[in-house]
SESE-34737 format. One record per atom (N, C-alpha, C): x, y, z; residue in one letter. Coordinates in steps of 0.1 Angstrom, whole numbers, padded with zeros to 4 digits, always signed. Example, Ala and Ser with C-alpha at 12.3 -4.5 7.8 and 13.67 -1.06 7.14 Angstrom:
<pators>
+0132-0057+0078A+0123-0045+0078A+0132-0033+0078A+0128-0022+0071S+0137-0011+0071S+0129+0000+0079S
</pators>
This chain:
<pators>
-0382+0027+0114M-0375+0038+0108M-0375+0050+0118M-0364+0056+0121S-0363+0067+0130S-0365+0080+0123S-0369+0090+0130A-0370+0104+0125A-0356+0110+0122A-0346+0105+0129T-0333+0110+0127T-0327+0106+0114T-0324+0115+0106R-0318+0112+0093R-0303+0112+0094R-0296+0103+0087I-0282+0101+0087I-0276+0102+0073I-0266+0111+0072V-0260+0113+0059V-0245+0111+0058V-0240+0109+0046I-0226+0107+0044I-0221+0121+0039I-0211+0126+0047T-0206+0140+0044T-0191+0140+0040T-0184+0128+0042G-0170+0127+0038G-0167+0113+0034G-0157+0112+0025M-0153+0099+0020M-0138+0099+0017M-0132+0087+0020G-0118+0085+0017G-0116+0071+0012G-0108+0069+0002A-0105+0055-0003A-0091+0054-0008A-0085+0043-0004V-0072+0039-0009V-0074+0025-0016V-0071+0024-0029T-0072+0012-0036T-0061+0011-0046T-0061+0001-0054G-0051+0000-0065G-0052+0011-0075G-0063+0018-0075F-0065+0030-0084F-0058+0042-0079F-0054+0042-0066G-0048+0054-0061G-0053+0057-0047G-0051+0070-0043F-0053+0073-0029F-0064+0083-0026F-0073+0085-0036E-0084+0095-0035E-0096+0089-0041E-0108+0091-0035W-0120+0086-0041W-0123+0092-0054W-0119+0104-0057Q-0122+0110-0070Q-0116+0102-0081Q-0103+0097-0079T-0096+0089-0089T-0103+0076-0091T-0107+0070-0079L-0114+0057-0080L-0127+0058-0088L-0135+0068-0086W-0147+0070-0093W-0145+0072-0108W-0135+0081-0112E-0132+0083-0126E-0127+0071-0133E-0118+0063-0127K-0113+0051-0133K-0124+0041-0135K-0133+0040-0125M-0144+0030-0126M-0154+0033-0136M-0157+0046-0137L-0167+0050-0148L-0161+0047-0162L-0148+0048-0163G-0141+0045-0175G-0139+0030-0178G-0145+0022-0170A-0145+0007-0172A-0131+0001-0170A-0122+0008-0163E-0109+0003-0160E-0108-0006-0148E-0098-0014-0147H-0095-0022-0135H-0081-0020-0131H-0077-0023-0119C-0064-0022-0114C-0057-0035-0111C-0062-0046-0116V-0056-0059-0114V-0044-0060-0122V-0033-0065-0117R-0020-0067-0124R-0013-0079-0119R-0002-0082-0127A+0006-0093-0123A+0012-0091-0109A+0012-0102-0101W+0016-0100-0087W+0022-0113-0082W+0032-0112-0074Q+0038-0123-0067Q+0042-0119-0053Q+0042-0127-0043P+0046-0123-0029P+0060-0118-0029P+0063-0108-0020D+0076-0103-0019D+0086-0113-0014D+0081-0123-0007D+0090-0133-0001D+0096-0142-0011D+0091-0143-0023L+0096-0152-0033L+0106-0145-0043L+0116-0152-0047Q+0126-0147-0056Q+0123-0149-0070Q+0113-0158-0073E+0109-0160-0087E+0094-0162-0087E+0088-0161-0099A+0074-0162-0101A+0069-0176-0100A+0069-0181-0088S+0066-0196-0087S+0052-0198-0079S+0047-0188-0073F+0034-0189-0066F+0022-0191-0075F+0013-0200-0071A+0001-0203-0080A-0008-0191-0083A-0009-0182-0073V-0017-0170-0076V-0009-0159-0082V-0012-0156-0095R-0003-0147-0102R-0008-0133-0104R-0021-0130-0099Y-0026-0116-0101Y-0033-0111-0089Y-0033-0098-0087A-0039-0092-0076A-0041-0077-0079A-0047-0070-0070A-0049-0055-0072A-0042-0048-0060A-0029-0047-0060P-0022-0041-0049P-0022-0025-0051P-0020-0019-0039V-0018-0004-0039V-0005-0001-0045V-0005+0009-0054D+0008+0013-0061D+0013+0026-0054D+0023+0025-0047M+0029+0036-0039M+0034+0047-0048M+0036+0044-0061R+0040+0054-0070R+0029+0064-0073R+0017+0061-0070L+0006+0070-0072L+0003+0079-0060L+0011+0078-0050L+0009+0086-0038L+0010+0101-0041L+0000+0109-0039P+0001+0123-0042P+0011+0130-0032P+0016+0141-0037E+0026+0148-0029E+0021+0152-0015E+0008+0156-0015K+0002+0161-0003K+0001+0151+0008K+0002+0138+0004L+0001+0127+0014L+0014+0121+0017L+0025+0125+0011Q+0038+0119+0013Q+0043+0121+0027Q+0039+0132+0034S+0043+0135+0048S+0034+0129+0058S+0024+0121+0054H+0014+0116+0064H+0022+0107+0074H+0019+0108+0087P+0026+0100+0097P+0025+0085+0095P+0015+0080+0088A+0013+0066+0086A+0025+0059+0079A+0032+0067+0072W+0044+0061+0064W+0056+0059+0073W+0057+0066+0085T+0068+0065+0093T+0066+0058+0106T+0054+0056+0111M+0051+0049+0123M+0053+0034+0121M+0056+0026+0131P+0057+0011+0130P+0043+0005+0129P+0038+0004+0117L+0024-0001+0114L+0024-0012+0103L+0014-0020+0104E+0012-0029+0092E+0007-0021+0080E+0009-0027+0069K+0005-0020+0056K-0010-0017+0056K-0018-0026+0061R-0033-0024+0062R-0036-0011+0070R-0029-0010+0081S-0032+0001+0090S-0027+0015+0084S-0016+0014+0077R-0012+0026+0069R-0023+0031+0060R-0028+0021+0051F-0038+0025+0041F-0051+0030+0048F-0055+0023+0059G-0067+0028+0065G-0066+0041+0072G-0055+0044+0078W-0053+0057+0084W-0053+0068+0074W-0047+0066+0062V-0047+0076+0052V-0061+0078+0046V-0069+0067+0044A-0082+0068+0040A-0091+0076+0050A-0089+0073+0063A-0097+0080+0073A-0094+0095+0073A-0081+0098+0072T-0077+0112+0071T-0083+0119+0059T-0083+0112+0048Q-0090+0118+0036Q-0105+0120+0038Q-0111+0111+0044A-0126+0112+0047A-0129+0124+0056A-0121+0126+0066V-0124+0137+0075V-0121+0150+0068V-0110+0151+0061G-0107+0163+0053G-0118+0166+0043G-0123+0156+0037D-0134+0158+0027D-0146+0163+0033D-0149+0159+0046S-0161+0163+0053S-0161+0178+0057S-0149+0183+0059G-0147+0197+0064G-0149+0198+0079G-0150+0187+0086L-0151+0187+0101L-0139+0193+0107L-0140+0201+0117Q-0129+0207+0125Q-0126+0199+0137Q-0114+0200+0142P-0110+0191+0154P-0120+0192+0165P-0125+0204+0169E-0135+0204+0180E-0148+0197+0177E-0151+0196+0164Q-0164+0189+0161Q-0162+0174+0161Q-0149+0169+0162L-0146+0155+0162L-0145+0149+0176L-0145+0158+0186R-0141+0154+0199R-0150+0142+0204R-0163+0143+0202G-0172+0133+0206G-0176+0123+0196G-0169+0122+0185A-0172+0113+0174A-0168+0099+0178A-0176+0089+0172A-0173+0075+0173A-0164+0071+0161A-0155+0061+0164V-0147+0055+0153V-0150+0040+0153V-0155+0035+0142L-0157+0021+0140L-0149+0016+0128L-0142+0006+0131C-0132+0002+0121C-0132-0014+0120C-0131-0018+0107A-0129-0033+0105A-0116-0035+0099A-0109-0045+0103S-0096-0048+0097S-0094-0063+0099S-0086-0069+0090G-0083-0083+0091G-0073-0085+0103G-0071-0098+0106A-0062-0101+0117A-0048-0098+0113A-0040-0094+0122P-0025-0092+0119P-0019-0104+0112P-0010-0102+0104Q-0004-0113+0096Q+0005-0122+0105Q+0002-0135+0104H+0010-0145+0112H+0023-0148+0103H+0034-0144+0108M+0046-0145+0100M+0053-0159+0103M+0055-0166+0092L+0062-0179+0094L+0076-0177+0100L+0083-0166+0096A+0096-0164+0102A+0096-0161+0117A+0085-0155+0121D+0083-0153+0136D+0081-0166+0143D+0074-0174+0137M+0071-0187+0143M+0084-0196+0145M+0092-0195+0134L+0105-0202+0134L+0115-0197+0145L+0113-0185+0149L+0122-0180+0160L+0120-0187+0173L+0108-0194+0175T+0106-0201+0187T+0111-0215+0187T+0117-0219+0176E+0122-0233+0174E+0135-0234+0182E+0135-0243+0192A+0148-0246+0199A+0157-0254+0191A+0170-0251+0193P+0180-0258+0185P+0180-0273+0186P+0176-0278+0198N+0176-0293+0200N+0162-0299+0197N+0153-0291+0192G+0140-0296+0189G+0131-0297+0202G+0136-0293+0213G+0128-0293+0225G+0120-0281+0228G+0115-0279+0239I+0107-0267+0243I+0117-0256+0246I+0116-0244+0239P+0126-0234+0242P+0124-0227+0255P+0134-0223+0262S+0134-0216+0275S+0133-0201+0273S+0129-0194+0283W+0128-0180+0283W+0141-0174+0280W+0152-0180+0286S+0165-0174+0283S+0169-0175+0269S+0164-0185+0262Y+0166-0186+0247Y+0158-0177+0239Y+0145-0175+0243L+0136-0167+0235L+0138-0152+0236L+0141-0147+0248M+0141-0133+0250M+0152-0126+0242M+0164-0131+0240P+0173-0124+0232P+0169-0123+0217P+0160-0131+0213R+0155-0132+0199R+0143-0122+0197R+0138-0116+0207A+0126-0108+0206A+0128-0096+0196A+0141-0091+0195G+0143-0080+0186G+0142-0084+0171G+0142-0097+0168Q+0141-0102+0155Q+0127-0103+0150Q+0117-0102+0159V+0103-0103+0155V+0099-0092+0146V+0092-0096+0135N+0088-0086+0125N+0078-0076+0131N+0081-0063+0128A+0072-0052+0134A+0058-0053+0128A+0057-0058+0116D+0044-0059+0109D+0035-0071+0113D+0041-0080+0120G+0034-0093+0123G+0025-0093+0135G+0019-0104+0137S+0009-0106+0147S+0014-0105+0162S+0027-0108+0163L+0033-0107+0177L+0036-0093+0181L+0035-0083+0172R+0037-0069+0176R+0025-0060+0173R+0016-0065+0165Q+0004-0057+0161Q-0008-0063+0167Q-0019-0055+0169S-0032-0060+0174S-0043-0057+0164S-0054-0064+0166N-0065-0062+0157N-0070-0048+0158N-0070-0042+0169D-0076-0029+0171D-0067-0017+0169D-0055-0020+0164R-0045-0009+0163R-0050+0002+0154R-0056-0001+0143L-0060+0009+0133L-0071+0018+0139L-0081+0012+0146A-0091+0020+0152A-0085+0030+0162A-0076+0025+0170R-0070+0034+0181R-0061+0045+0175R-0053+0042+0164V-0044+0052+0159V-0052+0063+0152V-0063+0059+0146I-0072+0070+0139I-0078+0078+0150I-0084+0072+0160A-0090+0080+0171A-0080+0089+0178A-0068+0084+0181D-0058+0092+0187D-0054+0104+0179D-0052+0101+0166D-0048+0112+0157D-0058+0123+0155D-0071+0119+0155L-0081+0129+0153L-0087+0135+0166L-0082+0130+0177G-0087+0135+0190G-0102+0131+0193G-0106+0119+0188C-0119+0114+0190C-0120+0108+0204C-0129+0113+0212E-0131+0107+0226E-0144+0099+0227E-0151+0097+0217G-0163+0089+0217G-0160+0074+0216G-0170+0066+0214P-0167+0051+0213P-0158+0048+0202P-0148+0039+0205V-0139+0033+0195V-0141+0018+0195V-0145+0013+0183I-0149-0001+0182I-0142-0007+0170I-0136-0018+0173N-0129-0027+0162N-0139-0038+0159N-0141-0040+0147I-0151-0051+0142I-0143-0061+0134I-0145-0074+0138S-0139-0085+0131S-0150-0094+0126S-0154-0093+0113S-0165-0101+0107S-0161-0104+0093S-0149-0107+0090A-0144-0111+0077A-0148-0101+0066A-0153-0105+0055C-0155-0097+0043C-0168-0088+0045C-0175-0090+0056A-0186-0081+0059A-0182-0070+0069A-0169-0070+0073G-0165-0061+0084G-0168-0046+0082G-0163-0041+0071A-0164-0026+0069A-0179-0022+0068A-0187-0030+0061S-0202-0027+0061S-0208-0028+0075S-0203-0038+0083Q-0208-0039+0097Q-0204-0026+0104Q-0192-0021+0102A-0188-0009+0109A-0197+0003+0105A-0199+0004+0092I-0208+0015+0087I-0222+0014+0093I-0227+0002+0092G-0241-0001+0097G-0242+0002+0112G-0233-0002+0120N-0233+0000+0134N-0231+0015+0137N-0223+0022+0130A-0222+0036+0132A-0235+0043+0129A-0241+0039+0118F-0255+0044+0114F-0265+0043+0126F-0265+0031+0132Q-0274+0028+0143Q-0271+0036+0155Q-0258+0038+0158M-0254+0046+0169M-0259+0061+0168M-0258+0066+0156I-0263+0080+0154I-0278+0080+0155I-0284+0070+0150R-0299+0070+0150R-0304+0069+0164R-0297+0061+0173R-0301+0060+0187R-0297+0072+0195R-0290+0082+0189G-0287+0094+0196G-0275+0094+0205G-0267+0083+0203E-0255+0082+0211E-0244+0091+0207E-0242+0094+0194V-0233+0103+0189V-0239+0111+0177V-0233+0122+0174S-0238+0130+0162S-0229+0127+0150S-0217+0123+0152V-0207+0121+0141V-0200+0107+0143V-0198+0100+0133A-0190+0088+0133A-0182+0086+0121A-0170+0081+0123L-0161+0078+0112L-0161+0062+0111L-0164+0057+0100A-0166+0042+0099A-0161+0037+0086A-0155+0025+0086G-0150+0019+0074G-0140+0007+0078G-0130+0006+0070G-0121-0005+0073G-0109-0005+0063G-0099-0014+0066A-0087-0015+0058A-0082-0030+0059A-0075-0034+0049D-0070-0048+0049D-0060-0049+0038D-0051-0059+0040S-0042-0063+0030S-0038-0078+0033S-0042-0086+0024V-0038-0101+0025V-0028-0105+0015V-0021-0095+0009L-0012-0098-0002L+0002-0101+0004L+0002-0113+0010N+0015-0119+0015N+0014-0134+0013N+0025-0140+0013L+0026-0154+0010L+0017-0163+0019L+0018-0160+0032D+0011-0169+0042D-0004-0168+0040D-0010-0156+0039T-0024-0155+0038T-0029-0159+0024T-0022-0155+0014M-0027-0159+0000M-0026-0174-0002M-0016-0180+0004A-0015-0195+0003A-0027-0201+0010A-0031-0196+0021A-0043-0202+0028A-0056-0200+0020A-0057-0188+0014L-0069-0185+0005L-0069-0195-0007L-0057-0197-0013Y-0056-0206-0024Y-0060-0220-0021Y-0055-0225-0009L-0057-0238-0005L-0072-0241-0001L-0079-0230+0003L-0093-0231+0006L-0101-0231-0007L-0095-0228-0018G-0102-0228-0031G-0109-0214-0034G-0105-0204-0026A-0112-0191-0027A-0105-0182-0037A-0091-0182-0037A-0084-0174-0046A-0081-0181-0060A-0082-0173-0070S-0080-0179-0084S-0065-0180-0087S-0062-0192-0093G-0049-0194-0098G-0049-0194-0114G-0060-0191-0119E-0062-0191-0134E-0053-0181-0140E-0047-0184-0152Q-0038-0176-0159Q-0042-0172-0173Q-0052-0179-0179R-0055-0177-0193R-0060-0163-0197R-0066-0157-0187W-0072-0144-0189W-0063-0132-0186W-0051-0135-0182G-0042-0125-0178G-0047-0116-0167G-0045-0103-0167A-0050-0094-0157A-0066-0093-0157A-0072-0097-0168D-0087-0096-0169D-0093-0108-0162D-0089-0111-0150L-0092-0123-0143L-0104-0123-0134L-0107-0111-0129C-0118-0110-0120C-0131-0109-0128C-0139-0119-0129R-0150-0120-0138R-0163-0124-0131R-0169-0115-0122P-0181-0118-0115P-0192-0122-0125P-0200-0132-0121F-0212-0137-0128F-0209-0143-0142F-0196-0143-0146D-0192-0149-0159D-0191-0164-0158D-0194-0171-0169R-0193-0186-0169R-0178-0190-0166R-0168-0182-0169D-0155-0186-0167D-0148-0180-0154D-0157-0176-0144R-0151-0171-0132R-0145-0182-0124R-0134-0179-0117S-0126-0190-0111S-0122-0187-0097S-0126-0176-0091G-0122-0174-0077G-0119-0159-0075G-0118-0155-0063L-0116-0141-0060L-0102-0136-0064L-0101-0123-0067I-0088-0117-0069I-0086-0107-0058I-0076-0109-0050A-0074-0101-0038A-0069-0087-0041A-0075-0077-0035G-0069-0064-0035G-0065-0060-0021G-0061-0047-0020E-0058-0042-0007E-0061-0027-0006E-0061-0022+0006G-0064-0008+0007G-0074-0005+0019G-0081+0006+0018G-0090+0009+0028G-0100+0020+0024G-0111+0021+0032G-0121+0031+0029G-0128+0035+0041G-0131+0048+0042F-0139+0053+0054F-0149+0064+0049F-0160+0064+0056V-0170+0075+0054V-0173+0082+0067V-0176+0095+0066V-0180+0102+0077V-0196+0102+0077V-0202+0098+0088L-0216+0098+0089L-0220+0109+0100L-0231+0116+0097E-0236+0126+0106E-0251+0126+0106E-0256+0130+0117S-0271+0133+0117S-0272+0145+0108S-0283+0145+0100L-0286+0156+0091L-0286+0169+0098L-0292+0169+0110E-0292+0182+0117E-0278+0187+0120E-0269+0178+0124H-0256+0183+0127H-0249+0187+0114H-0251+0180+0103A-0244+0183+0091A-0249+0197+0085A-0262+0199+0086L-0267+0212+0080L-0263+0224+0089L-0262+0221+0102A-0259+0232+0111A-0245+0238+0109A-0236+0229+0103R-0222+0234+0101R-0220+0237+0086R-0231+0236+0078G-0230+0240+0064G-0225+0229+0054G-0226+0216+0059A-0221+0206+0050A-0231+0202+0040A-0227+0197+0028T-0235+0192+0018T-0234+0177+0017T-0244+0169+0020P-0243+0155+0020P-0242+0149+0006P-0234+0138+0005Y-0233+0130-0007Y-0245+0121-0009Y-0250+0115+0001A-0261+0105+0001A-0266+0103+0015A-0277+0096+0016E-0283+0094+0029E-0283+0078+0031E-0279+0075+0043V-0280+0061+0048V-0293+0059+0054V-0301+0049+0049L-0315+0047+0052L-0317+0035+0061L-0309+0024+0059G-0312+0012+0066G-0300+0003+0066G-0300-0007+0075F-0289-0017+0077F-0295-0030+0080F-0291-0040+0073G-0295-0054+0076G-0283-0063+0078G-0285-0073+0087S-0274-0082+0090S-0280-0096+0092S-0273-0106+0089S-0278-0120+0091S-0266-0130+0091S-0269-0142+0094L-0260-0153+0094L-0266-0165+0087L-0258-0171+0078D-0263-0182+0070D-0266-0194+0079D-0258-0196+0090A-0259-0208+0098A-0257-0221+0089A-0247-0220+0080Y-0246-0231+0070Y-0231-0236+0070Y-0222-0230+0064K-0208-0234+0064K-0199-0222+0065K-0187-0224+0070V-0177-0213+0072V-0172-0208+0059V-0170-0217+0049T-0163-0213+0037T-0172-0213+0024T-0185-0214+0026A-0194-0215+0015A-0207-0208+0018A-0213-0201+0009P-0226-0195+0012P-0237-0206+0011P-0248-0203+0018Q-0260-0212+0017Q-0264-0212+0002Q-0265-0223-0005P-0266-0224-0019P-0278-0216-0025P-0289-0214-0018E-0300-0206-0023E-0299-0192-0019E-0288-0188-0012G-0287-0174-0008G-0296-0169+0002G-0300-0179+0011R-0310-0175+0021R-0305-0164+0031R-0293-0166+0035G-0287-0156+0045G-0286-0142+0038G-0282-0142+0026A-0280-0129+0018A-0294-0123+0016A-0304-0131+0013A-0318-0125+0012A-0323-0119+0025A-0320-0126+0036L-0324-0121+0049L-0318-0107+0052L-0305-0105+0049A-0298-0093+0051A-0304-0082+0042A-0307-0084+0030M-0313-0074+0021M-0327-0070+0025M-0335-0080+0029Q-0348-0077+0033Q-0348-0069+0046Q-0339-0073+0055A-0337-0065+0068A-0334-0051+0065A-0325-0048+0056A-0321-0034+0052A-0333-0027+0047A-0341-0033+0038L-0353-0027+0032L-0363-0023+0043L-0365-0033+0053D-0374-0031+0063D-0370-0019+0073D-0357-0020+0075D-0351-0009+0084D-0352+0005+0078D-0351+0005+0065A-0352+0018+0058A-0367+0022+0055A-0376+0013+0057G-0390+0016+0053G-0392+0017+0039G-0385+0009+0031L-0386+0009+0016L-0392-0004+0012L-0399-0003+0000R-0404-0015-0007R-0394-0019-0017R-0394-0032-0019A-0384-0038-0028A-0384-0031-0042A-0396-0027-0046Q-0397-0021-0060Q-0392-0007-0061Q-0388-0001-0049Q-0382+0012-0050Q-0367+0012-0052Q-0361+0000-0051I-0346-0001-0053I-0343-0001-0068I-0333+0008-0071D-0328+0009-0085D-0315+0002-0088D-0307+0000-0078L-0294-0005-0079L-0290-0014-0068L-0283-0025-0071I-0277-0034-0061I-0262-0034-0064I-0254-0029-0054N-0240-0031-0055N-0237-0044-0049N-0235-0054-0058A-0234-0068-0054A-0221-0071-0047A-0221-0081-0038H-0209-0087-0033H-0200-0092-0044H-0205-0099-0053G-0199-0102-0066G-0185-0106-0066G-0181-0117-0060T-0167-0121-0057T-0160-0128-0069T-0167-0132-0079S-0162-0139-0090S-0158-0154-0086S-0165-0159-0076T-0164-0172-0072T-0176-0180-0076T-0174-0193-0080P-0185-0201-0085P-0197-0201-0076P-0195-0202-0063L-0206-0204-0054L-0213-0191-0051L-0206-0180-0047N-0212-0168-0043N-0221-0162-0054N-0216-0161-0066D-0223-0154-0076D-0237-0160-0080D-0238-0173-0079V-0251-0179-0081V-0260-0177-0069V-0254-0179-0057A-0262-0177-0045A-0267-0163-0044A-0259-0153-0047E-0263-0139-0046E-0274-0136-0057E-0272-0141-0069T-0283-0139-0079T-0296-0145-0074T-0296-0157-0069L-0308-0163-0063L-0314-0155-0052L-0306-0150-0044A-0311-0141-0033A-0318-0129-0038A-0311-0122-0048I-0318-0110-0054I-0331-0114-0060I-0332-0125-0067K-0344-0129-0073K-0355-0132-0063K-0351-0137-0052S-0360-0140-0041S-0366-0127-0035S-0357-0118-0031V-0362-0106-0025V-0370-0097-0034V-0366-0097-0047F-0372-0088-0056F-0381-0095-0066F-0388-0106-0061A-0396-0114-0070A-0409-0108-0074A-0415-0099-0065E-0428-0093-0069E-0427-0085-0081E-0436-0088-0090H-0436-0082-0104H-0423-0084-0111H-0415-0094-0107K-0402-0096-0113K-0394-0084-0114K-0394-0076-0103H-0386-0064-0102H-0371-0066-0105H-0366-0079-0102Y-0352-0082-0104Y-0348-0080-0119Y-0358-0080-0128R-0355-0078-0142R-0352-0064-0146R-0356-0054-0137T-0354-0040-0140T-0343-0034-0132T-0337-0042-0122L-0327-0037-0114L-0313-0036-0121L-0305-0026-0118A-0291-0026-0122A-0283-0033-0111A-0275-0042-0115V-0266-0049-0105V-0251-0047-0110V-0243-0043-0101S-0229-0040-0104S-0220-0046-0094S-0208-0051-0099A-0199-0058-0091A-0185-0050-0091A-0183-0042-0080N-0171-0034-0080N-0158-0042-0079N-0158-0054-0074K-0146-0062-0072K-0140-0065-0086K-0148-0065-0096S-0142-0067-0110S-0133-0056-0113S-0133-0045-0106Q-0125-0033-0110Q-0113-0031-0100Q-0116-0033-0087F-0105-0031-0077F-0102-0043-0068F-0107-0054-0072G-0104-0066-0064G-0112-0067-0051G-0109-0078-0044H-0116-0080-0031H-0107-0075-0020H-0112-0065-0013L-0104-0059-0002L-0107-0066+0011L-0113-0077+0011I-0116-0086+0022I-0123-0078+0033I-0117-0076+0045A-0124-0069+0056A-0128-0055+0052A-0120-0049+0043A-0123-0035+0039A-0133-0033+0028A-0137-0044+0021A-0144-0044+0009A-0156-0035+0009A-0164-0036+0019G-0177-0029+0020G-0175-0013+0020G-0164-0008+0024A-0162+0006+0025A-0161+0013+0012A-0152+0010+0003P-0152+0016-0010P-0164+0013-0018P-0170+0001-0016E-0183-0002-0023E-0194+0007-0018E-0194+0010-0005C-0204+0019+0000C-0202+0033-0007C-0190+0037-0008I-0187+0050-0014I-0191+0051-0029I-0189+0040-0036V-0193+0040-0050V-0208+0040-0051V-0215+0033-0042T-0230+0033-0041T-0235+0047-0039T-0229+0054-0029A-0233+0068-0026A-0231+0077-0038A-0220+0075-0045L-0218+0083-0057L-0228+0080-0068L-0232+0067-0069A-0242+0063-0079A-0255+0071-0076A-0259+0072-0063C-0271+0079-0060C-0269+0094-0063C-0258+0099-0060L-0255+0114-0062L-0255+0117-0077L-0249+0109-0085N-0247+0113-0099N-0256+0105-0109N-0264+0096-0105D-0273+0088-0114D-0264+0081-0124D-0253+0075-0120L-0244+0067-0128L-0241+0054-0121L-0241+0043-0128V-0237+0030-0123V-0224+0025-0129V-0215+0022-0121T-0202+0017-0126T-0204+0003-0131T-0196-0002-0141P-0198-0014-0147P-0193-0026-0140P-0197-0038-0144T-0191-0050-0141T-0182-0054-0153T-0169-0053-0151V-0160-0055-0163V-0156-0070-0163V-0151-0074-0175N-0147-0088-0178N-0159-0098-0178N-0171-0093-0179L-0182-0101-0180L-0186-0103-0195L-0182-0114-0201H-0184-0116-0215H-0194-0127-0218H-0195-0137-0210D-0204-0148-0212D-0210-0152-0199D-0221-0146-0196A-0228-0148-0183A-0231-0163-0180A-0229-0167-0168D-0234-0180-0164D-0249-0181-0166D-0254-0193-0170E-0268-0194-0173E-0276-0193-0160E-0270-0194-0148Q-0277-0192-0136Q-0276-0178-0131Q-0268-0170-0138C-0266-0156-0134C-0272-0148-0146C-0285-0144-0144D-0292-0139-0155D-0299-0125-0152D-0292-0117-0144L-0297-0104-0142L-0289-0094-0150L-0293-0081-0149D-0286-0070-0156D-0274-0066-0148D-0262-0070-0151Y-0250-0068-0144Y-0242-0056-0149Y-0248-0048-0158C-0242-0036-0163C-0228-0040-0169C-0228-0050-0177A-0215-0055-0182A-0208-0045-0192A-0195-0043-0189G-0187-0037-0198G-0185-0022-0197G-0196-0015-0194Q-0195+0000-0194Q-0205+0006-0184Q-0202+0018-0180A-0210+0025-0170A-0224+0028-0176A-0234+0029-0168V-0248+0031-0172V-0253+0043-0166V-0259+0052-0174S-0266+0064-0169S-0280+0060-0166S-0285+0061-0154R-0298+0058-0150R-0301+0064-0137R-0314+0067-0134R-0318+0073-0122R-0316+0063-0110R-0309+0067-0100V-0306+0059-0088V-0312+0067-0076V-0324+0064-0072D-0329+0070-0060D-0326+0062-0048D-0326+0049-0049Y-0324+0040-0038Y-0315+0028-0042Y-0306+0024-0033A-0297+0013-0037A-0294+0005-0024A-0290-0007-0027L-0284-0016-0017L-0270-0019-0020L-0261-0020-0009S-0247-0024-0011S-0245-0036-0002S-0242-0047-0009N-0241-0060-0002N-0227-0064+0001N-0225-0070+0013S-0212-0075+0017S-0214-0088+0025S-0208-0099+0019F-0210-0112+0026F-0197-0118+0029F-0195-0123+0041G-0182-0128+0045G-0181-0142+0049G-0168-0147+0050F-0166-0161+0055F-0173-0162+0068F-0178-0174+0070G-0185-0177+0082G-0200-0175+0080G-0204-0171+0068G-0218-0169+0065G-0224-0156+0070G-0215-0146+0073L-0219-0133+0078L-0223-0124+0066L-0235-0118+0067N-0241-0111+0056N-0245-0097+0061N-0243-0087+0053T-0247-0074+0056T-0253-0067+0043T-0262-0058+0045S-0267-0050+0034S-0270-0036+0039S-0265-0026+0032L-0267-0012+0035L-0277-0006+0025L-0287+0001+0030A-0296+0008+0021A-0293+0023+0021A-0290+0028+0009L-0286+0042+0007L-0296+0048-0002L-0298+0061-0002G-0307+0068-0010G-0301+0082-0014G-0307+0087-0025K-0303+0101-0029K-0307+0111-0018K-0298+0120-0015Y-0301+0130-0005Y-0311+0140-0011Y-0322+0142-0003R-0332+0152-0006R-0334+0161+0006R-0335+0173+0003E-0336+0183+0014E-0348+0180+0023E-0359+0175+0018H-0371+0173+0026H-0374+0158+0027H-0364+0149+0026G-0366+0135+0028G-0372+0128+0016G-0376+0115+0019K-0381+0107+0008K-0395+0112+0003K
</pators>
């Protein structure tokens, strides 16, 4: 544990709830969710197996953001959402342009969308190998949002360019752990003294036919219809798969010294970061949650915290049959002493705004920070009949008022990539 203290001084979130973290927090405390009926734009009728998602509703765009350049530049949807979230986070922090010059930008985003239509452009009329003379005239037909025109690091670069950040710019690709990896690595950079300010988070949108079809065929996305929009049911006996959302989230991290010198008021303190690999399967967690437990324990060790000091775990909580059991077992393993797992509050944010895939960890980190600030825990909604193997206090149905001094925010990704962030209530004189 370093003597350098790192705090969160700005936050920005774009989700199905809207374009500001204040709205996100209000709606979540009210036990609302933003899952609704959805079908890919490519289809003319409701024929796709996945019928529900948590898309961003552009009708909720506030007037002050309607002139943001993200809406006019040739960008993917995910990059638009992330840029807006980053702008909101910086504005929320009160940082001035000259204070951002040396800042780092760390961003997680999913891979650019592979468009079937783009692939078909390469098909030669005679079924043979197309020549350059055939392909080049067709280049203008390539979709501007697809992988042939966009790059993985586009979002990180456009944010840094817009803000005038001349520090390190890093794009992170680690699936559903991505945004938490970005925040954790930004935390470590500040702690090592490489920068004083970092903007970290992520953005993603998988709400298209090609990607959602892949997730459905993998058995990850739910095609269940009997629950209607109340479909995302983490830890429930009737959970059937993830419900995809879209959007982005960013936080501004600063050394406490830098933040106080400019008169900022921190939301919360980042205390530790843990990361691990299951070394098991690409599409399934280790059944006993060994990798998840390693990440949580690493975050605790990094923060210099004992397990019994943790009040809240913001769970990965995907509403998938495998993850929810494995995560529960991991929590029970790490917090076994004196059966502390029985007194923990556990909350699953994805039940309210869906799974933002590469971006998921960013709004979840924001919600965890707000829990520490306000001593309020957002609920796990749609949890009516807990799985017999999921027997923790998941704050089912409604927000809980309780002291939150220390919390963990978990993000586990495809490939067995696991992260955990340790956050704490900001105190002027430390722990």
